[in-house]
One Martini backbone bead per residue (centre of mass of N, CA, C, O) as a GRO file, in nm:
protein
   83
    1UNK     BB    1   9.677   9.851   9.047
    2UNK     BB    2   9.827  10.013   9.292
    3UNK     BB    3  10.068  10.289   9.344
    4UNK     BB    4   9.880  10.410   9.567
    5UNK     BB    5   9.788  10.560   9.888
    6UNK     BB    6   9.488  10.677  10.069
    7UNK     BB    7   9.473  10.800  10.417
    8UNK     BB    8   9.284  11.021  10.597
    9UNK     BB    9   9.355  10.930  10.897
   10UNK     BB   10   9.656  11.038  10.899
   11UNK     BB   11   9.601  11.340  10.942
   12UNK     BB   12   9.522  11.320  11.249
   13UNK     BB   13   9.839  11.220  11.304
   14UNK     BB   14  10.030  11.404  11.110
   15UNK     BB   15  10.022  11.248  10.844
   16UNK     BB   16  10.068  11.132  10.540
   17UNK     BB   17   9.813  11.000  10.326
   18UNK     BB   18  10.041  10.949  10.113
   19UNK     BB   19  10.146  10.644   9.948
   20UNK     BB   20  10.396  10.458   9.801
   21UNK     BB   21  10.434  10.128   9.622
   22UNK     BB   22  10.701  10.250   9.486
   23UNK     BB   23  10.972  10.303   9.301
   24UNK     BB   24  11.176  10.439   9.113
   25UNK     BB   25  11.242  10.415   8.809
   26UNK     BB   26  11.512  10.210   8.643
   27UNK     BB   27  11.386  10.230   8.352
   28UNK     BB   28  11.307  10.295   8.055
   29UNK     BB   29  11.020  10.286   7.885
   30UNK     BB   30  11.125  10.156   7.619
   31UNK     BB   31  11.251   9.904   7.752
   32UNK     BB   32  10.977   9.801   7.848
   33UNK     BB   33  10.788   9.822   7.594
   34UNK     BB   34  10.980   9.653   7.385
   35UNK     BB   35  10.883   9.369   7.514
   36UNK     BB   36  10.641   9.434   7.332
   37UNK     BB   37  10.501   9.381   7.030
   38UNK     BB   38  10.313   9.630   6.992
   39UNK     BB   39  10.561   9.833   7.008
   40UNK     BB   40  10.751   9.713   6.794
   41UNK     BB   41  10.551   9.754   6.556
   42UNK     BB   42  10.565  10.061   6.551
   43UNK     BB   43  10.857  10.079   6.462
   44UNK     BB   44  10.814   9.927   6.190
   45UNK     BB   45  10.587  10.132   6.078
   46UNK     BB   46  10.697  10.406   6.270
   47UNK     BB   47  10.976  10.519   6.399
   48UNK     BB   48  10.941  10.826   6.453
   49UNK     BB   49  10.675  10.801   6.612
   50UNK     BB   50  10.772  10.607   6.828
   51UNK     BB   51  10.989  10.794   6.947
   52UNK     BB   52  10.800  11.026   7.017
   53UNK     BB   53  10.616  10.863   7.210
   54UNK     BB   54  10.844  10.773   7.407
   55UNK     BB   55  10.921  11.054   7.499
   56UNK     BB   56  10.644  11.123   7.616
   57UNK     BB   57  10.626  10.884   7.813
   58UNK     BB   58  10.879  10.954   7.974
   59UNK     BB   59  10.790  11.234   8.069
   60UNK     BB   60  10.535  11.139   8.213
   61UNK     BB   61  10.671  10.948   8.415
   62UNK     BB   62  10.848  11.166   8.548
   63UNK     BB   63  10.624  11.362   8.631
   64UNK     BB   64  10.464  11.166   8.808
   65UNK     BB   65  10.682  11.090   9.003
   66UNK     BB   66  10.739  11.374   9.107
   67UNK     BB   67  10.454  11.440   9.205
   68UNK     BB   68  10.403  11.195   9.397
   69UNK     BB   69  10.662  11.220   9.571
   70UNK     BB   70  10.598  11.505   9.667
   71UNK     BB   71  10.325  11.440   9.799
   72UNK     BB   72  10.436  11.210   9.992
   73UNK     BB   73  10.657  11.422  10.128
   74UNK     BB   74  10.451  11.597  10.239
   75UNK     BB   75  10.333  11.779  10.476
   76UNK     BB   76  10.076  11.742  10.709
   77UNK     BB   77   9.763  11.876  10.820
   78UNK     BB   78   9.516  11.912  11.002
   79UNK     BB   79   9.211  11.992  10.994
   80UNK     BB   80   9.005  12.257  11.025
   81UNK     BB   81   8.770  12.327  11.267
   82UNK     BB   82   8.458  12.459  11.153
   83UNK     BB   83   8.205  12.530  11.422
   0.00000   0.00000   0.00000
């Protein structure tokens, strides 16, 4: 399942070749992850480690969203033909 698409042909049209197929996440990672038993079991076996990992996962999700949305929003210019 792709979360983004890259179409290099759009550069020639002066458009950004990167498009996102999703909106900014609306719920925290832990609210999503703890709907699955495998993640809830981690809390039961080692709560402090589970919380530490969820904080890292949340930060990673936010960083990725910011990076991809910034890339998708950046203006692109056609490549310079050197020849």
